[in-house]
N, C-alpha and C positions, 0 to 999 in steps of 0.2 A: 380336536377339543371334545369331551364330554359336552353334551346337550340335551336338556328335555324337549320333548315333543308336546308338551302341555302345561297348563298353569298349574300354579299351586294355589288351590281353591280349598278351604275348609279341612285343610289339616292333611290334603292329599295332592298328589298330581294327577290333574284331570283332562280329558282331551278338550281342544281349542275347539270353539264355536265354528270357526272357519278352516279352510282349506290352504291360507296363504301363508308364507314364511319369507323372514327376512334373512338375509344373508349377512353373516359375521364375518368381515375382512380382517385379516391381519395388515395394519397400516405399514409396516416396514417392508413386504413383500409383494403386497397386492393380492394375496390368495384367499381364496374363501376356506375359512377353518370350521363352520357351523352354520346351521340354519335353526333359527327358533320361529316360534308361533307368532304370526300378526293378529294381536289381541282383537277384540270386535266389540262394539257397544255390548252385546250379550254376554261375552267374557268378563268385561268391567261390572256389569248386571249382578252377575254372580257370585264376584268375588266380594262387591258389597255387601250382598243379602248376608255373606258367611261371615262378614265382619260386623255386621247389625247385631245379626244372632249371639254372636260372642261376645259382645259389649258387654252386657250386664253382669256376667258373671268373671269376665276380667276388670272389669271397674270394680267389683265387691273383693276382689282378692286382696287379701292384708300388703301392704307396701313391702312389707319382709318378704314374703314369698315373690310378690315380683320381681324383687332385686335378687332372689336367689335364682329365678329363670335368666335373668341378664348374665350372673358370673355363670351360670352353665354354656349358656349362648356363647360368651367370650370366650371360654375353655375351648370350646367346640373351635371356633375361629383361628385361636393361638394353635391349635393340633392342625390344624390345616392351611397354615401359613404359607406354605412352600406352594401347596395348588393356587392358593389364591396369588400369590407371585406370578407363576406361571402364567396363569389365567389373564391376570391385567397385563403383561409384557405381550401376549399374543393378541388380545383384542384393541390393546389402545396403545401397543408400541413401545412403552415405558422402560427404558433399561433396567437391566434386570436389579442391580443394586438398588435403583429409586423405587421398583416396586414393592421389594424385600421391605426396605426400612419405613418408606413412607405410605405406599398403596396399602399394604398388607398388616404394617405395625401401627399406624397412627388409629385406626377404627378400634384396635385392640384398648389404647388409652382411654378413647372416648367412650366403647361400651363399658369397661371397668367404673369410670367416673359416674356415669349414670345407675349403676350398679348401687355404688356407695350413695348417691343422691336418693335415690328411691328407697333406701333405708334409713336415710336421716334426716329426709326434708320434713317441714312441720306442714300437714296438709290441713291443718286448722289452727285458728287462734282466737284468742279472747279480746274485743276490743269495746270496752265499755261495757253496757249490758249487753252484747251482741257475742255469738260465736260466729266466727266467719270459715266457709267451710272451702278449699280448694280443689274441686272435682275435674275429672276428666272430662274435654271437652265432648268426645263421644267418636265417631269413625273418623280417620285421617285418610286423605287421598295425598300420597308422597309419590312426586314424580322429581326423579333427579335425572343429574347428568353424566356425560360420559368421562369427564377430563378428572375427576377422584371416584371411581365408581363406588369403590366398598365404603368409603370415609364420609360419601355424600348419602349413602342409605343409613350408616349406622348414627350419623348425625341428625337425622330424622326418626327413623326406627325406634332407636334405643329412649330417649325421651319420650316419645309417645308412648311406649309399653311401658314405660316408669311411672307416667301420669296416671295409667289405667286405660289409655285409649287403645282400640284395634285399628289395625293400618291395611288398607291395599296400598300398593306399591304398583309405578310405572316407572321401571327404569329406562334410561336412554337407549335408542335402538341400536346405537353403536357398541354398546358394553353388557349386552345382556347375560353375559355367562358370568361374570360378577354377582350378578343377581340371583342366578339359580343357585349361584354355590351358596349364596346367603341363605336362600328358602331351604337348602338343605339342611344347613348348620342350623336354622331355626326349628327345624323337624327333629334332628337328634338332639336339641337342646331339649326337647320334650315340651314346648308350648302348646299351650290348647289350640284344639283346632279352632280356625278362624281367626284367631287372634292376630296373627299374619298372612298377608294374603299377595299373591304373585302375579300380574299380568303384565307380559311381554308384549311391546305394539309400537305402532307410529304414534308421535305426537299428537297431530292433528285427528286422530282417531282414538284411540285408546285413550290416551292423554285428555283429548276434549271431552271425552264422555266419562272421564273419571272426575273432571273439574265441574261439569254438570248436574253429576247425578245426586238428587234429592237426599239421597241415604248418607251424603258425604258431610260432614260437618266442619271440616277446617281440611284446606287444602295447603299444603307445603310445598314450595316448586322452588328449584333451584336453576338460573339457566338465565336466559338473553333477557335484556329491559323490555324488549318487544314482545315476546311471550309473556311475560309476567304483566305486563299491561292487559292483555289480553284475557289473563286468568284471573284478574284482579276486577274488570270489569264483570265478568262471568260471575263472580262468586259477589259481587256488590249487588248484582241483580237480586241474587237471590238470599242476601243478607247473610252471608257465610263467611265466615273467617278464613283469613288468609295470613301465610307467613310466606314471604320472597325474598328469595336471597339473588340479586341479579346482578348486573356489570359492574365494571370497575374501572379507572383509567388513575389508577394510584401515582401520587407524587412522592419520590425520594429525594428529600431536600437536606442538601450538604451546607451547613453554615460553614461560615471561615473557623478557622480554630479547630475543626474538626479532622480525626486522621483521614486524610483524601484516601491514600490508597486504599485503605480497609473498605472506607464507604463503597466507593467505586467496584471494588471486586467482591462485594457482599451484594450489591445491587445489581450487578452482573449476573452472580449465582442465582439470585432471587427469580430474575425474570428468566433464566435459561432452565431452570428446573421446569419439568413437566412439559418442555420443549415450549414454555411460554403459555401453556394451554392452564393458566390460573388467572379467576377473577380479581384476586386481589394482589397481583404481582406489580411491582412499583417499575411501570412501563415508562415513566417520566422521569427523568434524572435533573433536579434543579441545581445548577452549581454557580456560584458568585462569579462575576466577569474576569476576577484579578487570578483565579483557579483554572477557569474554563478549560483552556489548550491543553493544561496537565492532565485533566480529567478525562477529556476526548482522548488522550493519547492512551491513558492507563485503561480506558475501557476497550479499545480495539484491543489491546495487548492481553486483557484479560477474555476477551471474547473467544479470541483465538484456540483457547485451551478446548472449546465446546465443537468438537467435532460430529459431524452429524453421522449416525450411525453407530456411535461409540458412547459419547458422554450425551450425547442430544439423540433423543428419537424423533420418530415421525409424526406430524401433525394426524389427528385422528383418523381424517378422509382425504379424500381428494378434493371437496368441496371447499373443505378449510385450508387446505394446501393453495388452491386458487384464490380464496379471499385473501389470505396473508400477502399471498406474492401481490396481488392487485394492490394492496395497500403499501406495499413497498415502491412499486410503481408509482402511486400517487403521491408519495412522498417526495421522491425522485423530480415528478414532474413542478411539485410547488414549490421547489427549491432549497428542498434539505441535502445536506452533503452525507453521501456512504462514506464511513471510514472503515466500515467492516460488513461483510456479506453483500447483499444486493436480491434481486428478483431471481437471478437464475437459479435452477433447480440443481444442488449440489450434489445429487446422485441420481443415476438413471433409473432406477428400481426403488419405490417406496413414495411415500407421501412427503417428503421432507423438503426443509425450505432452510437456508441459509442463515445464522446465527448473524444477525444486522445491528448495526449501530448506525443511528445518524447523527449527526450535527449539525447547527447552525439551524436547530429547528425554533418556529416563533408559536407563540401559544394559539392562534388561529388556526393553524395546519391542521388538515385532517388527521396525521397519525399523532398529533398534541390532543385531538379531543374526542376520538373516537375509539373503541375497544379492538384491539385488532386481534388478540387472542392467539399469536405468536412469538417466537423468540426474536422479538424488534423491540429495541431500547431507543428512544429519542432524548437527546441530552440539549435542555434549554438554557439559557443562561440569563441571570437575575441582578439586578443594581444592588438591593439592598434588602433587609427583611421584609418589609412592607410589598417590596415588588416581588418577592417570593411568594408571599401569600397570596397575592393575587392571581399568579399564575397557579400555584397549588389548587387554590379554590375555583379555578375558572373553568371548570367543566361540569356538566350535568349530575356526574358521578360523584361516590363520596363513600367509598367500602372501604380501604385501608391507605397506608402510607408510611413513611419512615421519616425521621428527623437525625441528622447527625451534628454533632456539636458537642460546647461544654454543658454540662447537663443541666443546669438551670435555664440556659438559653436555649436547649433542645425541648424541656418542657414547657416552656413558656409559648413556644413556638406551635407546638404541637396541640397544645389547650386553644389554638385560633382555628386549626384546621377544621375545616366541614366535613370530616370524616370518621368512618365507624371504631375504626382501631388504627393506632401509630405506634409503630416500635422505634424504642429509642436507643440510640446507638446499638443496634443488632439485637434488642430483647428478645429473649427465647420465647418459643410457642406457649403458651397456655391452654391446655384442653379444657379448663374451666373459666377461661374468659369470655365473655359475651362475644360473639362475630355477628356483624352485620353490618348496612351500610346508610347513610344520610342521604336525602335527593333521592335520584332515579337508579340509588344502587340497592333498594329494598326497603320492605316492612318485617320488622322483628328481629330477632337475634335466635342463633343456634350456639349450642354448647354450654355447659355448665348451667348454675339455678336458670339463670336468663333464658335458655333454650328451653328447660323444663316448663317454666312459667308459660311458654307459647300453648301448651297444650292442655293449660287448665282453665277452668272458667270458674267465677267467685258467687257464693251464696251466703246469705247472711240470715242467722237465726236471732229475733231478739227475745228476750227474757225480761 
C-alpha cells in the first residue's frame, strides 16, 4: 500500500521529527503492508503552530467560500472512492462491499451535508438590542478511531472547517493510511496551507501531546470511555472545550406486537456489520418472555449467514481479537448459554472471531454491561415494559438503541430511554441528525447542525 513517510503540516508533506515508525498490518492475513512515522510532541507542536497561523485567514473566509472548498474536497474523495475502499479493506479488514458502501460512501454524504450547511447556516442573529455572533472556536485537535477511519475523520474535520476552525488530526495508529489519503485529498482540493494538518502516531505520545497542547482550543475525540475520561480531565485542567464520542452498550428492545423475525434479523445484522466494531451497535437484544425462545432460534439462524472471511471481516488487531474472545469465555463462565459461535478461532490466519449469540443472559453479567466491540450479541428476557426499560437503561452507557413494536408504543418507550439516538422499527440513518451519547457515552454531538455548533462559540454585541 502507498504510504507517506512524513507528516502533512502547513500544506506540504514534511519529514517527521523522529525516526520511529508504526507497522500497518492487514488483519485478514496478519501481514505488514506499510509503515508510517510515529509522531512526536515536536511534530504535534509544528502542526499546531501551522494551524494557529492559518486560523485568522480561514476564520475570515466567507462561509460561501468555505463551502466551496468542502464541495471540492467531497468531489476529490468521490473520485478516489475505489482507492479509499481498497485501503480500508487492507488496513481494517472490512469486506469490500462494506468498504465501498459505508467506509467510502458515507463520508461523501457527511462532507456534502457540511458544504450545504456552511453555505446556509446563520452565523449571526438579532436578539432584542443585541447581535449574537457565532464564531469559530479556533484550532481543533481531532483524535479519531480505527473502526470507521474516514467517516470519523470527515465527521470532525468537515464541521470544523465549515465553522472556520483549523485542524490538527491524529488518526488511530491501526488505520493511518486512510488518513493519509484524506490529507492528499485536502491538498488536491486546494485548501489553504495549515488549515488541515496530519500527524500520525501513538495515542499516549502524539495523541496526548495534541490534547495537552496550549495552542489547541478544542479537542474532539472518539474512542473508549477510559481514554475519554483522561482527555476530559486534561482539557478541564486547561479550561479547554471537548467533544467526546465514547462507548456504548445499546439495547435493541423488541416489544410484544413487533415483527419479531424482522426485528431479530435486522438486530443481528446491525451487530455483525463491521464485525461488531461499532460503538452504537445494538449488542443487547431484549425480548419479552413469551417470545424469547423463538427469538433465540431466529437469532441463531440469522447469525449463521455471517461466515468469517466472507460476510464477516476480522477484528482490527490481535489485541482486539484476544479481548473479544476473553469476553466470550467470561460470558460462558458466568452462566450464559452459547447458541451460536463461541471462543474458538474460526480461521487459522487473521484476527477473526466467530459470530456469537448468547442466550440466558442476565442484566448483571459482564457481557451485558461492558462494551465488547466484536460480533457478539446477548439476548435478555424481560417481564413487562417497565422491566424492559429498567434493563435498557441499566448500564453506564447511553449512545444508541432500537425499539420495535406498534408505532405509538415504540415511540413512547423510546422517549423513556436514556440514550442519545433511537431507531424506531428500523428507521433509516440520517446524516443530519445529531449523534452522541448520554451518561458515559460522551459529551457533545456530531453530524448536522448540532455537530457544526460544537465548533462555534458565541459573542453578543449590544446596541
